[in-house]
C-alpha positions in Angstrom: 10.0 -10.3 28.6 6.5 -9.8 27.4 6.2 -9.5 23.6 2.5 -9.3 23.2 2.0 -12.8 21.7 1.3 -16.2 23.0 4.2 -18.4 23.7 3.3 -20.8 20.9 3.3 -18.1 18.2 7.1 -17.6 18.5 7.8 -21.3 17.8 7.9 -22.9 14.4 5.5 -25.8 13.7 6.9 -29.1 12.5 4.0 -30.2 10.3 1.0 -28.6 8.5 -1.3 -30.3 11.1 0.7 -28.6 13.9 0.4 -25.2 12.1 -3.4 -25.6 11.7 -3.9 -25.9 15.4 -2.1 -22.7 16.3 -3.5 -19.2 16.8 -1.1 -17.9 14.1 -2.5 -20.3 11.5 -3.8 -17.5 9.1 -0.2 -16.3 8.8 1.1 -19.8 8.1 -1.7 -20.3 5.5 -0.6 -17.1 3.8 3.0 -18.3 3.7 1.9 -21.7 2.2 -0.2 -19.9 -0.4 2.8 -17.6 -1.3 5.0 -20.7 -1.7 2.4 -22.4 -4.0 2.1 -19.3 -6.0 5.9 -19.0 -6.4 6.2 -22.6 -7.4 3.3 -22.3 -9.9 4.9 -19.1 -11.5 8.2 -20.9 -11.8 6.5 -23.9 -13.4 8.5 -26.3 -11.3 6.2 -29.3 -11.8 3.7 -30.9 -14.0 0.8 -33.0 -12.8 1.0 -36.4 -14.4 -0.4 -39.9 -13.9 1.7 -42.1 -11.6 3.5 -44.8 -13.6 3.1 -48.3 -12.1 6.0 -49.7 -10.0 7.8 -46.4 -9.6 9.2 -44.6 -6.7 7.5 -41.3 -6.0 9.6 -38.7 -4.2 7.6 -37.3 -1.4 7.7 -33.8 0.0 7.2 -32.0 3.3 6.6 -28.5 4.5 9.4 -26.6 6.4 8.2 -23.6 8.4 10.5 -20.7 9.5 9.8 -17.5 11.4 12.0 -14.6 10.1 12.8 -12.0 12.7 14.0 -8.4 12.4 17.1 -7.0 14.3 14.9 -6.3 17.4 13.8 -9.9 17.6 10.2 -9.2 16.5 8.5 -11.4 14.0 9.1 -10.0 10.5 7.4 -12.7 8.4 6.4 -16.3 8.2 8.1 -18.5 5.6 6.9 -21.9 4.3 8.9 -24.0 1.9 7.9 -27.2 0.2 10.9 -29.5 -0.1 11.4 -32.8 -1.9 12.7 -35.7 0.1 15.3 -36.6 -2.4 16.9 -39.2 -0.1 14.3 -41.7 -1.3 15.7 -41.6 -4.9 18.0 -44.4 -6.1 20.9 -43.6 -8.5 20.4 -45.4 -11.8 16.7 -46.0 -11.1 15.2 -42.6 -10.4 17.9 -40.5 -11.9 21.0 -41.1 -14.0 23.0 -37.9 -13.9 24.0 -35.5 -11.1 25.2 -32.0 -11.7 26.0 -29.3 -9.2 27.6 -26.0 -10.4 30.5 -25.3 -8.1 33.0 -22.5 -8.7 36.3 -22.2 -6.9 37.2 -18.7 -5.8 40.6 -18.9 -7.6 38.8 -19.8 -10.8 36.5 -16.9 -10.5 39.4 -14.5 -9.8 41.2 -15.8 -12.9 38.1 -15.3 -15.1 37.6 -11.8 -13.7 41.3 -10.9 -14.2 41.2 -12.1 -17.8 38.0 -10.2 -18.4 39.4 -7.0 -16.9 42.6 -7.3 -18.9 40.7 -7.8 -22.2 38.2 -5.1 -21.2 
């Protein structure tokens, strides 16, 4: 089936260098800029001097093409993710916390809230 785009445009790049060599690079560049803008607005990081003898968590770009119901390209998404597997518990971090709610607990809270109006 002919979709009106080159074969490579429908595939997701694995690296920034790969994305730069593609004909749809302007769209990937826009997606990267949007991600940087989002991270900047959320104030997710501060630029600091690197302390000596410390482990720095690296990051990488993950690219994804979002498609509509007809299978046509809807938008290009780029996410900057931290490679947290390089962290060592007790050295790079001391506490872990992940909010997890069981469905039964949520039902109980909603039932009590409904009863007490």
